[in-house]
N, C-alpha and C positions, 0 to 999 in steps of 0.2 A: 379501428380499434384504439381505445385509450389505454395508455400504459403509464403507470406512475412509478418512478424510481425514488427510492428513499436512501439517504446516505448521511453519515455522520460528518461533522465539520472536519475539514482537512483535505489537502490535495491527495494524500495517500488513500483516502476513501472515495473522493469524487472522481479523480482522473481515470481509474479503471472502468468506471461506468460509462464514460463519454463515448468510447468507440461503439459500445453496444447500443446506447441510446441513439446515437447518430445513425447507425445502420438501420434501426427500426424506423426512425423518422424518414430516412431515404426510401424505405419500403412502403411508405405511405401512411404510417400510423401516427397518431397524435401522442406526443411524449411530453411529460412534465416531470420536474424534479422537486421533491420535498426535502428540505434540509435547512440548515442554519441561515439566518439572515446574513451572516458574515460571508456566505458564499453566493449571495444573490447576483452580484456583478458578474462573477465567473460563469454562473449558470446561464444567465440571460445573454452573455456575450457569445455563447455557443448556440444560441437560437432556440433554447428550451423555455417553456413556461416554468415559472418559479412559484413554489408554495413554501411559506415559512413553516418549519416543523422541526421537532426534535430537540428544541432547547438550544441555548447558547453556552459557550464556555466563557468563564470570566476573563476579562481583559486585564491581565496582570502586567506590571512593568517588566521590562526585559530581565532585570536583575532578579526579581521575584520568580519569574518563570524559570530562569536558569537554576535557581535554588530548588524549585520543585523537581526539576529533572535530575539534578544531582542526588536528591533524596531518593528518587525512583531507582537510581543505579544501585543503591544500597539496600533496597527491599529484599527480603527473603522470598523464596518461591511462594510460600503460603500467603504472605502479605500481598504479593502481586496478585494472586488469585482473588483474595478478598477485595482488593481495590477494583479489579476487573468486574466482579459480580456487582458490587455496589454502584459502580459508575456506568457500565454498559447495559446492565439489566435493570438495576434499581433506579437509575436516574434517566438516562437517555431513552431507553426503551419505553418507560412509562410515559414520558412526554411525547414520543413519536406516536404511540398508540392513540393517545388522546387527540393529537393534531390530525392524524390520518383519518380517524373516524369523523372528525368535524368537516374536513375538506371533501370527503367522499360523499357527503350528503348533497353536495351540489355538482362537483366534478367526479362523476362516477367512473372509476377505472375498471377495465376488464381484466387487467393483469397488474401485479405489483412485482417489481424487481428491486432488490435491496443489495447494498454492499454487505458482505458476509459478516461483518462485525456490527452492523446495525440490526438489532434483534427485534425491535418493536414492529417493524413493517410486516414481518411474518405473522405476528399475533393479531395485528389489525386486519390483515387479509383474511385470516382464518375466521375472525368474527364477522367480516363482511361477506364471507362466502365466495371469495374470488381466489383463483390460484396465485401462487407466488413463486418466484425464483430468486436465486442468490448468485452473486459474482464474487469469486474468491479475491479478497484484498489483503490477506495476511496469512501467516503460517498456522493460524488456529484451525484445528480439525474438529470434527463432531465430538470426539471424546473430550476435547478441551472445554466444552460447555456442559459437561456432565457431572461436575463435582457438586456436592450437596448445597453449598451456599448459592451457587449459580442457579441450580434448579429451583431452590426456594425463592430467589428473587424473581425469576421468570414466572413462577406460579403466582406470585403476588400481583404481577402485571396482568397475567391472564385473568385473574379474579376481578380486576377492575372493569372488564368488559363481559363478565359473566361466563368465561370459559373455565372448564374444569382443569385441575392440575394434571401434569404429566409425570410419569415416573422418571423419564429421561426426555431431554428436549429434542425428540426426533422430528417434530413438526417443522423445525427450522429448515430441514432439507427434504421435506416430504415430496415436493413436486419436481424440482429441477435445480441443479447446481452447475454453474459454469466456471471452469477453471482454465486459465490461459497459460498453463505451464505443462510440461510433459508429466505423465502420471507418476513416474518414479520420484519426482522432485520433492513432493510434500512428505512422502513416506506415510506410515500409519494407514489407517483404514478410512476410506472414503465411502459415502453412501452410494447405493446402487443408482441413484438419480444423478450422479456426478458425470459430467461429460467434459472432454478436454479439447482445447483449441490452441491454435497458434497464438503467441503473444500479440496483443493488440495495444500498442503503446500510444498514449496521449499525454503530452506534457507541455503543450504550448497554450496555456490558459491566459497568457499575457501577450505583450507585444515584443518580447525579447527575441533577439536573434544572435547569431554568432558574431562576436566582436571581430574587428579588422585583423587583430594580431593572430587570430586562430589559424589563418592560412600559413603562418610561419612555424606552427608547432611541428616538432619532430625533425626539423632540418638537421643536417649533419648526422643523421642516424640516431639522435637522442630519443629514448623512449619517452612517451607522454604519460604522466601519472595524473589522474583526476582525484580530487579530494572533496568530499562533502559530508555533511550530517543531515542533509535533507532540508525540509521546510518547517519542521516542528522542533526537532532536537538540535537544530542549529543554534539554539539559545545557549547551549553549553559550550561557550566560546573557549573555555580552558582546554577542553578536549580537542577542539579544532586547532587551537594554537600548538598543542603538543604534536599533533599529526604533521602540521606544516614544518615545525622545527625538525622533525625526524626525517623529512624527505627532501628539504630544500638544498641540503649540501651534497646530494647525490647528483651524478651526471645525467639528469633527466629534465624535461620541461614539465612544469607543474601548473595545473589549473585548479583553482579553489573556488567553490561557490559557497557563499555564506547565507543565502536566502534573502528574500525581498525585504525582510524587516530587520536585518542586521547590517551595520555599517562596515564595509571592508576595512576601514581604518582601524577597527578594533584588533586586527591581527598585526598592526604595526607595519613599518617599512619592510619591503621584501626585495630580494635581488631581481634583476631584470628577467630571469627565466621563470619566475613565479608570478602567475597572473591571478589576481583575486577579483571576483565579480560577485554581484548579488545573486543573480539567477541566469542560467543558460539552459535552454531546453536540452536535456541529455540526449534526446534522439538526434539532435544536430551535432553534438559534441562526440558521442561515443565512437563514431567511425574513425576518429583520429586518435583514440586513446589506446594505450597498451596495458594499463593496469588501473583498476578503480579501487580507491580506499573509501569505504562506505560505512555507515552505521548499522547496516543490516536490515534496513527497511525493506519490506516485501517488494514494493514496486521498483525502487531503484536497483535492488539486487537482481531481480528477475530480468529487468530491462538490460542491465549490464551483461548478464549471461546470454541474453538473446543476441547480443553482439559478439559473443564468444570471448568475453573479457575475463581474465583471472582476477581474483579479488583479495584484498586485505580488509577484514571486517572488524569493526569495533562496536559491538552491540551494547546499547545503553539501557533500554527498557522495552516495555510492551512485548511484541512478538520477535523482537530483534535477536535475542539469544537463541530462539528456536531456528530462525533463518540461518544464523551464523553456524550453529552446530550442524545443520543439515548440509550446508555448503562445504564445511570442513570434512564431514563424513564422506561426501561425494568427491573429495579431492580437488575442489575448485577454488578453495580459499584457505588462507591463514587467518586465524582469529587472534586478536590482541585484546585482552581484557582492559576496559577503560580505567578501572580503579588502580591497576598496577602498571599501567602503560607509562613508558618513558620515551623520549626521542630515540634512544638507542634501540629499544625493543621494536619500535615502528620501523626504524631503518633496517634492522635485521630481517624483519618480515618482508619488507619491500624487496630487498636484495634476493631473498630466497625465492619469492614468487616470480620475479623477473628472470632468474637464471635457471629455474627448474621447469622443463617443458611440460611436465604432467599437469600442472595447474591449468595452463592454456588448453592442452589437449582435452581435459575433462570438461572445461567450459565450452569448448567447441562441440563436444558430444551433446551437451544440453542444447546447443544451438541447432545441431542437425536434427535431433529428435523433435524439437519444437516445430521445426519447419515442415515436418511430415504430417502434422496434425491438421484437421479441418480448419477453415477460416471462419470469419464472421458470418458469411451467408448461411452456414449450417447452424450457427447459434440462433440466427433470426428464424430459421425454419422451425427449430425446436420450440422457441418461445411462441410462435404463431400456433403451432400444434397444441401446446399446453393451453393457450387461451381458448382454443376451439373445444378441446376434449375435456379440459378441467380434470385431468388425470395424470398421475406421475409418469414422467418420461424416463424410463429405465435405460441404462447403458447396456448395449448389446455386446 
């Protein structure tokens, strides 16, 4: 069976697909990924066939990218939704539909699997007459794609391949949706085709490993605090600098990752107990961590929770405010707003989370519930069944 994965540019979109794609490949299926040229090396390094699709993001200088992200922090809710509709549906989905239709004329997939924020793959699959599935990669729920401008933009894309408009974008979840978190985590209403699985973490898309100094973390009973803004929003170095200033005077060991494309020297000189690196696979680091300070990205947040770690979250943009609000609601995190954040407010939040047992207890509840869910073999079974039956796979 041939299975085509479609994903937007970015580790946060690509990484969640890798365990599923790898499991299908190991089950004997032919797997390819269609995505940005900028991900070609990562895709091919994992042993998958690569197709260029979905368009490219402009390569901006770091300073310009940081300014874009700082502007995003100040967007109103309505402006964010307008941006999302124009970008994810109006731009990326339109390009992905065109590219998938073209590549499918030669490489004919039997099934399409997309990251849940990549919307064009579902429209292309519908036009091609093949079933499609999605993998949850952010906090966005079905209702979050139902506001008028989003529906309008999706209908415009549908029209480019001769599909009629939809009153609501139900077809995005028509066949099967895979979510690698416990059912209660996302909140809201999920479609009847949503199925839940144990977290399947992939974050080693390069050759990085644990540094030598990692073996000495936490000596003398010092808590270990991990600080990162991920691999996209790491450009907002001013936020990262404030986080480090807030935590480095505490009696803790600090690990900071700034991303592959940011120079650690931008944070300036640090005391010996503060370790600054470009990138460390979190799956290697988290077993030694006591508290994670994150931007609220879906993948890093759920990965930390899978290790039972309490959180301090600083949501910048995209779905991060939604993730942060949900974690705070479930008692697993303190949220610090980036626009009003000071080193003192960061320090107070860190002290609170470290000394209050309920944050860790609630994070470990997430961990326990996640580990009772089915694993990847069940996801493969459902995808194979979907390809055979070409019918919705409803949750029982």
